[in-house]
C-alpha positions in Angstrom: -331.2 -111.5 -27.8 -332.2 -114.9 -26.5 -332.3 -115.7 -22.8 -329.2 -117.9 -23.0 -327.1 -115.0 -24.3 -328.4 -112.6 -21.5 -327.7 -115.3 -18.9 -324.1 -116.0 -20.1 -323.3 -112.3 -20.2 -324.6 -111.8 -16.6 -322.7 -114.9 -15.4 -319.5 -113.8 -17.2 -319.7 -110.4 -15.5 -319.8 -112.2 -12.2 -316.4 -113.8 -13.0 -314.8 -110.3 -13.3 -314.4 -110.6 -9.5 -317.8 -108.8 -9.2 -319.2 -111.8 -7.4 -316.9 -110.9 -4.5 -318.6 -107.5 -4.0 -321.4 -108.9 -1.9 -323.4 -112.0 -1.0 -326.0 -112.6 -3.7 -323.9 -111.0 -6.3 -324.1 -113.9 -8.8 -327.9 -114.3 -8.8 -328.2 -110.5 -8.9 -326.1 -110.3 -12.1 -327.7 -113.3 -13.8 -331.3 -112.4 -12.9 -330.7 -108.7 -13.5 -329.4 -109.5 -17.0 -332.7 -111.2 -17.7 -335.1 -109.0 -15.7 -336.5 -106.8 -18.5 -337.8 -110.0 -20.2 -340.4 -110.3 -17.5 -342.7 -108.9 -20.2 -342.5 -112.3 -21.9 -345.3 -113.4 -19.4 -347.7 -111.4 -21.6 -347.7 -114.3 -24.1 -350.0 -116.1 -21.6 -352.6 -113.3 -22.3 -352.4 -113.7 -26.1 -349.9 -113.4 -28.9 -351.1 -110.0 -30.1 -351.0 -108.5 -26.7 -347.5 -109.8 -26.3 -346.4 -108.3 -29.6 -347.7 -104.9 -28.5 -346.2 -105.1 -25.1 -342.8 -106.8 -25.7 -339.6 -104.8 -25.5 -341.6 -101.8 -24.4 -342.3 -100.7 -20.8 -339.8 -103.2 -19.2 -337.1 -102.3 -21.7 -337.4 -98.5 -21.7 -335.7 -95.8 -19.7 -338.1 -95.8 -16.8 -337.7 -99.5 -16.3 -333.9 -99.1 -16.5 -334.1 -96.8 -13.5 -336.6 -98.8 -11.5 -335.8 -102.5 -12.2 -332.3 -102.4 -10.5 -333.9 -100.9 -7.3 -336.6 -103.7 -7.4 -333.9 -106.3 -8.0 -331.8 -105.1 -5.1 -334.7 -105.1 -2.7 -335.7 -108.6 -3.8 -332.2 -110.0 -3.4 -331.8 -108.4 0.0 -335.1 -109.8 1.1 -334.3 -113.3 -0.1 -330.9 -113.2 1.6 -332.3 -112.0 4.9 -334.9 -114.8 4.9 -332.2 -117.3 4.2 -330.0 -115.9 6.9 -332.8 -116.0 9.5 -333.5 -119.7 8.5 -329.9 -120.5 9.0 -329.5 -118.6 12.2 -326.8 -116.2 11.0 -326.6 -112.4 10.3 -327.3 -111.1 6.8 -324.3 -110.8 4.5 -325.7 -109.0 1.5 -324.9 -105.3 1.2 -327.4 -102.9 -0.4 -324.9 -100.5 -2.1 -322.8 -103.1 -4.0 -325.9 -105.0 -5.0 -327.6 -101.9 -6.3 -324.5 -101.1 -8.5 -324.4 -104.7 -9.8 -328.1 -104.6 -10.5 -327.7 -101.5 -12.7 -324.8 -103.1 -14.6 -326.8 -106.3 -15.2 -330.1 -104.7 -16.2 -328.4 -102.2 -18.5 -326.8 -105.0 -20.5 -330.2 -106.3 -21.5 -331.5 -103.4 -23.7 -327.9 -102.9 -25.1 -328.0 -106.5 -26.4 -331.7 -106.4 -27.5 -331.1 -103.3 -29.6 -328.6 -105.2 -31.7 -331.1 -107.3 -33.7 -333.9 -106.6 -36.2 -336.7 -107.2 -33.7 -336.1 -103.8 -32.2 -336.6 -102.2 -28.8 -338.5 -99.2 -27.5 -335.8 -97.5 -25.5 -337.8 -94.4 -24.6 -340.9 -96.1 -23.2 -343.2 -95.2 -21.6 -342.7 -91.7 -22.9 -342.2 -92.5 -26.6 -343.3 -95.6 -28.5 -340.5 -95.3 -31.2 -338.7 -98.5 -32.1 -334.9 -98.6 -32.4 -333.1 -101.2 -34.5 -329.4 -102.1 -34.4 -329.7 -104.6 -37.3 -326.3 -106.0 -36.3 -326.7 -109.4 -34.6 -329.0 -112.3 -35.4 -331.4 -112.8 -32.5 -329.6 -116.1 -31.7 -325.8 -115.6 -32.1 -323.6 -118.6 -31.6 -320.4 -116.5 -31.2 -321.9 -114.6 -28.3 -322.8 -118.0 -26.8 -319.2 -119.3 -27.2 -317.6 -116.2 -25.8 -320.0 -116.0 -22.9 -319.8 -119.7 -22.1 -316.0 -120.0 -22.0 -315.4 -118.5 -18.6 -318.8 -119.6 -17.1 -318.2 -123.3 -18.0 -314.8 -123.3 -16.5 -316.1 -121.7 -13.3 -319.3 -123.7 -13.0 -318.2 -127.3 -13.6 -316.9 -128.3 -10.2 -319.4 -131.1 -9.6 -320.9 -134.1 -11.4 -324.4 -132.6 -11.7 -323.0 -129.3 -13.1 -320.9 -131.1 -15.6 -323.8 -133.1 -16.7 -326.0 -130.0 -17.0 -323.5 -128.3 -19.2 -323.0 -131.3 -21.4 -326.8 -131.5 -22.0 -326.9 -127.7 -22.8 -323.9 -128.1 -25.1 -325.6 -130.9 -27.0 -328.9 -128.9 -27.4 -327.2 -125.7 -28.6 -324.9 -127.6 -30.9 -327.9 -129.2 -32.5 -329.5 -125.8 -33.0 -326.4 -124.3 -34.6 -325.6 -127.2 -36.9 -329.2 -128.0 -37.9 -330.0 -124.5 -39.2 -329.9 -124.8 -43.0 -328.6 -121.3 -43.6 -325.4 -121.7 -41.4 -322.3 -122.1 -43.7 -320.1 -125.1 -43.3 -317.2 -122.9 -42.0 -319.5 -121.7 -39.2 -320.2 -125.3 -38.1 -316.5 -126.1 -38.2 -315.7 -123.0 -36.1 -318.5 -123.9 -33.6 -317.1 -127.4 -33.0 -313.6 -125.9 -32.7 -314.8 -123.5 -30.1 -316.6 -126.3 -28.1 -313.4 -128.4 -28.3 -311.4 -125.5 -26.9 -313.7 -125.0 -24.0 -313.6 -128.7 -23.2 -309.8 -128.8 -23.6 -309.4 -125.8 -21.2 -311.6 -127.4 -18.6 -309.7 -130.7 -18.8 -306.4 -128.9 -18.6 -307.4 -126.8 -15.6 -304.6 -124.3 -16.1 -306.9 -121.3 -16.2 -309.0 -122.1 -13.2 -307.1 -119.5 -11.1 -307.2 -116.8 -13.8 -310.9 -116.7 -14.5 -311.2 -112.9 -14.0 -308.6 -112.3 -16.7 -310.2 -114.9 -18.9 -313.7 -113.3 -18.4 -312.2 -109.9 -19.2 -310.8 -111.2 -22.5 -314.0 -113.0 -23.5 -316.2 -110.0 -22.8 -313.8 -107.7 -24.6 -313.8 -110.1 -27.5 -317.6 -110.1 -27.5 -317.6 -106.2 -27.4 -315.2 -106.0 -30.4 -317.3 -108.5 -32.3 -320.4 -106.5 -31.6 -318.7 -103.2 -32.7 -317.5 -104.9 -35.9 -321.0 -106.3 -36.7 -322.6 -102.9 -36.1 -320.1 -101.2 -38.4 -320.5 -104.0 -41.0 -324.3 -103.4 -41.2 -323.7 -99.7 -41.7 -321.2 -100.5 -44.5 -323.6 -103.0 -46.1 -326.4 -100.3 -46.1 -324.0 -97.9 -47.8 -323.0 -100.5 -50.4 -326.6 -101.4 -51.2 -327.6 -97.7 -51.5 -324.7 -97.1 -54.0 -325.7 -100.3 -55.9 -329.3 -99.1 -56.2 -328.3 -95.6 -57.2 -326.4 -97.1 -60.2 -329.7 -98.7 -61.2 -331.8 -95.5 -60.8 -333.6 -96.9 -57.7 -334.3 -94.5 -54.9 -334.8 -96.4 -51.7 -336.8 -95.0 -48.8 -335.5 -97.5 -46.2 -332.8 -100.2 -46.3 -332.4 -102.9 -43.7 -329.2 -104.8 -43.7 -330.1 -107.7 -41.4 -327.5 -110.2 -40.1 -327.7 -113.9 -41.1 -327.4 -116.7 -38.6 -323.8 -117.6 -37.8 -322.4 -115.8 -40.8 -320.8 -112.4 -40.2 -319.8 -112.0 -43.8 -323.3 -111.7 -45.3 -326.4 -109.6 -44.8 -330.1 -110.1 -45.7 -331.2 -106.9 -47.4 -334.8 -105.5 -47.4 -335.2 -102.4 -49.6 -338.4 -100.4 -49.4 -339.0 -97.8 -52.1 -342.1 -95.9 -52.9 -344.0 -98.9 -54.4 -342.2 -102.2 -53.6 -340.1 -104.2 -51.2 -337.0 -105.6 -52.8 -335.0 -108.5 -51.4 -331.3 -108.8 -51.8 -328.4 -110.6 -50.2 -325.0 -109.1 -49.7 -322.1 -111.6 -49.4 -318.7 -110.1 -49.1 -317.0 -113.4 -49.9 -318.9 -113.9 -53.2 -317.6 -112.8 -56.7 -320.8 -110.7 -57.1 -321.4 -109.4 -53.5 -325.0 -108.2 -54.1 -327.7 -110.3 -55.8 -331.5 -110.5 -55.9 -332.8 -113.4 -53.9 -336.6 -113.1 -54.0 -339.3 -111.4 -56.1 -340.4 -107.9 -55.1 -343.6 -107.4 -53.1 -346.0 -104.6 -53.7 -346.3 -101.9 -51.0 -348.8 -99.5 -52.7 -350.8 -97.1 -50.5 -353.6 -98.4 -48.3 -357.0 -98.7 -49.7 -360.3 -98.5 -47.7 -360.3 -102.3 -47.2 -356.8 -102.4 -45.7 -357.6 -99.3 -43.6 -360.7 -101.1 -42.2 -358.6 -104.2 -41.5 -356.0 -102.2 -39.6 -358.6 -101.0 -37.2 -359.4 -104.6 -36.1 -359.1 -104.9 -32.3 -357.3 -108.3 -32.4 -354.3 -107.0 -34.4 -353.4 -103.7 -32.5 -350.4 -105.3 -30.9 -349.1 -106.3 -34.4 -349.7 -102.8 -35.7 -347.6 -101.4 -32.9 -344.8 -103.8 -33.6 -344.7 -104.2 -37.4 -341.8 -102.6 -39.3 -342.2 -103.5 -43.0 -345.9 -104.3 -43.5 -347.3 -105.9 -46.6 -351.0 -106.5 -47.3 -352.8 -109.0 -49.5 -356.6 -108.5 -50.1 -358.7 -111.4 -51.2 -362.4 -111.0 -52.1 -364.6 -113.7 -50.5 -368.3 -114.5 -51.1 -369.2 -112.5 -48.0 -366.6 -109.8 -47.9 -362.8 -109.6 -47.8 -359.9 -111.4 -46.3 -356.9 -109.2 -45.6 -353.6 -110.9 -44.9 -351.0 -108.8 -43.1 -347.3 -109.7 -42.9 -344.0 -108.2 -41.8 -341.5 -109.0 -44.5 -338.7 -109.0 -42.0 -339.5 -112.5 -40.8 -342.2 -114.2 -42.9 -340.1 -114.5 -46.0 -337.0 -115.9 -44.3 -338.1 -117.7 -41.2 -341.3 -119.2 -42.5 -343.2 -118.8 -39.2 -346.4 -117.0 -38.2 -344.4 -114.2 -36.5 -345.6 -110.9 -37.9 -348.6 -112.4 -39.6 -352.3 -111.8 -39.2 -355.6 -112.3 -41.1 -358.6 -110.0 -40.8 -362.0 -111.0 -42.1 -364.3 -108.2 -43.2 -367.9 -108.1 -44.4 -369.1 -106.2 -47.4 -369.6 -103.1 -45.3 -365.9 -103.4 -44.1 -366.9 -104.4 -40.6 -364.6 -106.8 -38.8 -366.1 -110.2 -38.5 
């Protein structure tokens, strides 16, 4: 999930009266909910390195054991330095902070597993990717549910109100500008924003924030469970639909669409092709073909040589549904590698690489 979703979840947890457990509880929960994304710094060392490292070491079981301990030590150190500067005794308690750190850090892989990007939960012992295929990587309904309590709790001054207004405008522009978002989703988003603003102006829930946080987090959990189940139902429906057409799929991915819980973007991999469907439970014909099929025939020697190129090893580690296009050039071959999860829909360079080979299949 995106950093805003992780942050809002951590901040919402703080409003469950957890912030009263110890000094530094709020920053521990917020920073802990984002801590595994420290691997995002690898983007500074190159995009391919980042693809190979992201959602690996810092998102695996070893990091889940060590990161909370590191977070606790860091928070205790910061609080003790602040206490010394202010001439007072330290107030942070190690035990409660360690417990809060574990809660916050563990929310991160749980959320990241939910989308199609995937996560390597067993790192560094096993490089296997796990995919929930349940939530789009940016989910506005998680934002709304997470922001409800946090906005009410964190708008007690002019600067904080201004900051939330700016953030609200930015995220609203993202939600409403995405061409795939249905009109009903836009209407629901504006309704949700209006409700948050109305609750803040009313002020009647300011003394019941723990109860409100419990309700919002419970609502988010129910929504996630429904979305996970819906993707499994979609996979079953597509498999049945294909069986009636004598198609035997090897893998089916029922991916969520942005802001639309009633539809799925379907990728079907059979022995020779990728097929692209859309399932819409509100349509008269729920399943339809949306794009031409793409060939996924076995690798030839040109593709195998391209896959050995040093500058794409991160991509090879990360790629889930690879497709290859070989073009002969005057001096050799150009091999284009794509991951059909994203290139077809998003239209970005994510999951895309080009390898130039000479006539002897050496990387140039």
